GUNUMI-959861 format. One record per residue (C-alpha): residue number from 0; x, y, z. Coordinates in steps of 0.02 Angstrom, whole numbers. Example, Ala and Ser with C-alpha at 12.3 -4.5 7.8 and 13.67 -1.06 7.14 Angstrom:
2
   num        X        Y        Z
     0      615     -225      390
     1      684      -53      357
# end
This chain:
341
   num        X        Y        Z
     0        0       -3       -4
     1      124      122       50
     2      235       98     -102
     3       89      126     -218
     4       55      288     -118
     5      240      334     -139
     6      239      302     -335
     7       75      404     -350
     8       93      542     -234
     9      240      558     -118
    10      367      559     -260
    11      282      706     -332
    12      316      805     -186
    13      481      898     -152
    14      579      778      -55
    15      639      888       91
    16      452      948      109
    17      401      763      101
    18      514      736      251
    19      450      870      356
    20      258      820      324
    21      308      637      379
    22      403      698      535
    23      235      797      581
    24      155      615      586
    25      304      534      668
    26      290      675      803
    27       95      650      829
    28      136      454      831
    29      244      494      976
    30      116      563     1095
    31       94      461     1234
    32      -76      378     1214
    33      -59      356     1025
    34      127      288     1052
    35       59      158     1184
    36      -69       88     1065
    37       47       86      924
    38      182       -1     1036
    39       63     -164     1063
    40       84     -191      873
    41      274     -133      854
    42      353     -180      998
    43      504     -284      955
    44      504     -473     1007
    45      605     -499     1176
    46      723     -617     1079
    47      794     -460      983
    48      858     -372     1145
    49     1048     -323     1108
    50     1175     -277     1229
    51     1308     -146     1157
    52     1398       -3     1226
    53     1347      -62     1391
    54     1169      -26     1348
    55     1012     -133     1311
    56      933     -106     1136
    57      753     -177     1107
    58      802     -223      934
    59      980     -211      843
    60      899     -106      714
    61      886       74      736
    62      879      254      642
    63     1046      332      571
    64     1087      513      603
    65     1013      643      483
    66      834      575      487
    67      780      665      644
    68      911      803      661
    69      831      896      799
    70      767      772      901
    71      586      810      874
    72      525      636      816
    73      631      512      923
    74      473      455     1025
    75      372      428      872
    76      507      321      793
    77      526      222      948
    78      329      186      932
    79      360      131      754
    80      483       -8      807
    81      659       63      808
    82      772        2      945
    83      886      156      946
    84      873      342      866
    85     1026      438      829
    86      988      611      825
    87     1075      755      726
    88     1201      783      651
    89     1203      942      774
    90     1320     1082      781
    91     1368     1201      921
    92     1310     1344      828
    93     1134     1332      761
    94     1140     1339      563
    95     1020     1341      412
    96     1132     1206      309
    97     1157     1229      120
    98     1045     1322       -2
    99      887     1223      -65
   100      856     1100     -143
   101      974     1003      -66
   102      880      841      -60
   103      845      725     -217
   104      769      553     -257
   105      865      420     -366
   106      708      318     -378
   107      774      200     -489
   108      925      163     -374
   109      809      175     -212
   110      938      303     -170
   111      940      484     -108
   112     1068      624     -147
   113     1087      754       -1
   114     1186      903       21
   115     1094      969      175
   116     1240     1044      264
   117     1201     1002      446
   118     1051     1105      452
   119      996     1103      644
   120      945     1212      786
   121     1098     1192      878
   122     1171     1071     1014
   123     1097     1169     1162
   124      917     1154     1092
   125      940      961     1048
   126     1012      944     1235
   127      846     1010     1298
   128      745      903     1196
   129      852      750     1241
   130      824      785     1426
   131      640      771     1408
   132      658      619     1306
   133      760      522     1437
   134      620      563     1557
   135      506      451     1446
   136      469      263     1479
   137      483      174     1375
   138      599      260     1258
   139      728      207     1129
   140      929      221     1156
   141      960      386     1108
   142     1130      433     1017
   143     1194      606      983
   144     1290      635      827
   145     1387      795      814
   146     1480      887      674
   147     1573     1048      643
   148     1489     1216      635
   149     1500     1287      467
   150     1565     1466      520
   151     1707     1382      619
   152     1866     1351      526
   153     1940     1181      510
   154     2078     1236      626
   155     1966     1285      765
   156     1863     1121      747
   157     1900     1037      910
   158     1846     1170     1018
   159     1685     1174      922
   160     1662      987      939
   161     1704     1003     1125
   162     1571     1135     1148
   163     1448     1009     1067
   164     1501      882     1173
   165     1473      962     1338
   166     1289     1008     1279
   167     1237      837     1225
   168     1345      713     1313
   169     1263      718     1492
   170     1094      681     1409
   171     1138      561     1269
   172     1160      365     1293
   173     1306      381     1174
   174     1396      506     1063
   175     1453      508      886
   176     1595      616      814
   177     1543      651      626
   178     1696      694      522
   179     1643      606      370
   180     1497      709      289
   181     1538      776      117
   182     1413      925      137
   183     1519     1040      246
   184     1675     1109      179
   185     1840     1044      233
   186     1751      915      360
   187     1817      758      283
   188     2007      823      296
   189     1965      791      481
   190     1982      601      454
   191     2172      610      428
   192     2245      529      577
   193     2358      677      628
   194     2202      800      640
   195     2099      666      700
   196     2188      610      841
   197     2198      770      942
   198     2007      800      908
   199     1952      630      969
   200     2062      637     1140
   201     1983      809     1170
   202     1803      744     1139
   203     1820      595     1224
   204     1877      688     1394
   205     1743      811     1367
   206     1618      670     1348
   207     1656      594     1527
   208     1571      418     1545
   209     1459      430     1380
   210     1515      301     1260
   211     1603      395     1113
   212     1609      326      937
   213     1667      392      767
   214     1582      394      595
   215     1692      359      438
   216     1658      382      260
   217     1644      239      124
   218     1759      325        9
   219     1915      307      115
   220     2062      191       69
   221     2085        9      148
   222     2237       89      233
   223     2157      237      303
   224     2010      134      357
   225     2138       23      444
   226     2222      177      512
   227     2065      257      604
   228     2013       92      670
   229     2182       83      752
   230     2153      251      815
   231     1988      239      883
   232     2050       87      986
   233     2198      165     1046
   234     2108      331     1091
   235     1993      254     1202
   236     1837      262     1098
   237     1688      137     1121
   238     1643      105      939
   239     1658      159      761
   240     1505      177      633
   241     1527      125      459
   242     1485      206      348
   243     1426      382      299
   244     1357      425      127
   245     1461      417      -27
   246     1523      543     -157
   247     1545      408     -286
   248     1412      390     -434
   249     1476      235     -491
   250     1355      100     -554
   251     1194      208     -540
   252     1048      139     -629
   253      963      321     -635
   254      970      414     -810
   255     1137      519     -811
   256     1028      677     -826
   257      946      639     -673
   258     1094      618     -575
   259     1174      773     -643
   260     1019      877     -603
   261     1032      820     -424
   262     1214      879     -419
   263     1339      875     -282
   264     1308      787     -115
   265     1313      614      -24
   266     1223      453      -99
   267     1136      346       22
   268     1033      188       -3
   269     1055       45     -106
   270     1210       87     -204
   271     1310      103      -47
   272     1262      -66       14
   273     1424     -159      -59
   274     1552      -47       -8
   275     1473      -16      161
   276     1479     -205      188
   277     1675     -216      134
   278     1713      -70      253
   279     1617     -158      392
   280     1708     -314      370
   281     1876     -223      360
   282     1836     -128      527
   283     1782     -277      608
   284     1942     -368      570
   285     2052     -221      644
   286     1973     -189      803
   287     1944     -305      972
   288     1790     -402      987
   289     1739     -287     1137
   290     1737     -141     1017
   291     1564      -89      954
   292     1541      -80      769
   293     1386       -8      694
   294     1344      -46      516
   295     1244       72      398
   296     1231      104      225
   297     1125       14      101
   298     1008      -63      220
   299      832     -109      163
   300      778     -280      225
   301      783     -403      371
   302      904     -490      259
   303     1031     -350      245
   304     1016     -317      440
   305     1066     -510      458
   306     1208     -488      345
   307     1275     -351      427
   308     1266     -439      602
   309     1339     -596      520
   310     1484     -477      457
   311     1528     -435      640
   312     1411     -268      668
   313     1339     -263      846
   314     1198     -145      789
   315     1128      -85      614
   316     1053       76      554
   317      944      125      416
   318      876      292      342
   319      843      294      172
   320      739      133      161
   321      617      222      269
   322      584      341      137
   323      549      191        9
   324      481       60      133
   325      356      169      238
   326      332      190      417
   327      311       -2      460
   328      475      -25      395
   329      551      -69      562
   330      415     -168      616
   331      425     -274      465
   332      615     -295      489
   333      599     -335      671
   334      467     -465      637
   335      570     -542      493
   336      725     -552      599
   337      623     -651      722
   338      553     -770      592
   339      732     -794      497
   340      801     -866      670
# end
């Protein structure tokens, strides 16, 4: 039913406008009486409970950063069956992001192109919402993904990340340093080990007891992946997320004119699946068993989730599949995970 509506209605609406309309519905689903009724249907089976980062997740499947940038829809996403919600990316300084249009569908590829540019209301505002969410019961595990403010020079990035950390780490269940988005100028240069080491060290100290992870790009070389994995372990991080969106346009099925019209930005969805799985396997081989690895990129079905778990992921995240599969996506994945056991 949803895919019929998507083909004939939603795909005619500007993607960013459609997202905002969807978030309004998700926020309503998070209202306590509605959420309580919905959870009767969508609550993950007890067999899906997963331990990672010292936390208990109702399901290993959660929402990747980028979907709920400002912690507005986490309660509704939990009501839809997601085991965790990673909000953000948030920045220390509120910002509007890149000019619109900045979000595009590649329907033939079941993919998105985005160059949002960390549009968000700032870390302090997100922290206030996270604090309220933490008082709810039940609630999902809440991650917070932080990035560099656009107006801050790369040379001053560490202090900027620390400011965000001090705001959100006390009210998040885990914290993620995002140095891998392709949509903030200069950001990916922070993945170089010589610049990443002092940044992660400073953020880890500011985060206190909150588990800290770093999110990497799929476009790194294998050697760079190995180096960052080793650095993350040496720096005392709790885990790593593989991967962010890709700048590659290889192997797309969409018409060249459609891809060109979308322009610059990161590709997410099905085209990312193969490389994201390769990166996951490489990271898992490079880190200790206790080190948490979260897989994201090209996850669409329960079979995809099982493949990531089999490859060594502790947790799995999705985003683009929600656009193409609809609001009961997490519920169906959780149900199929149980049936496949």
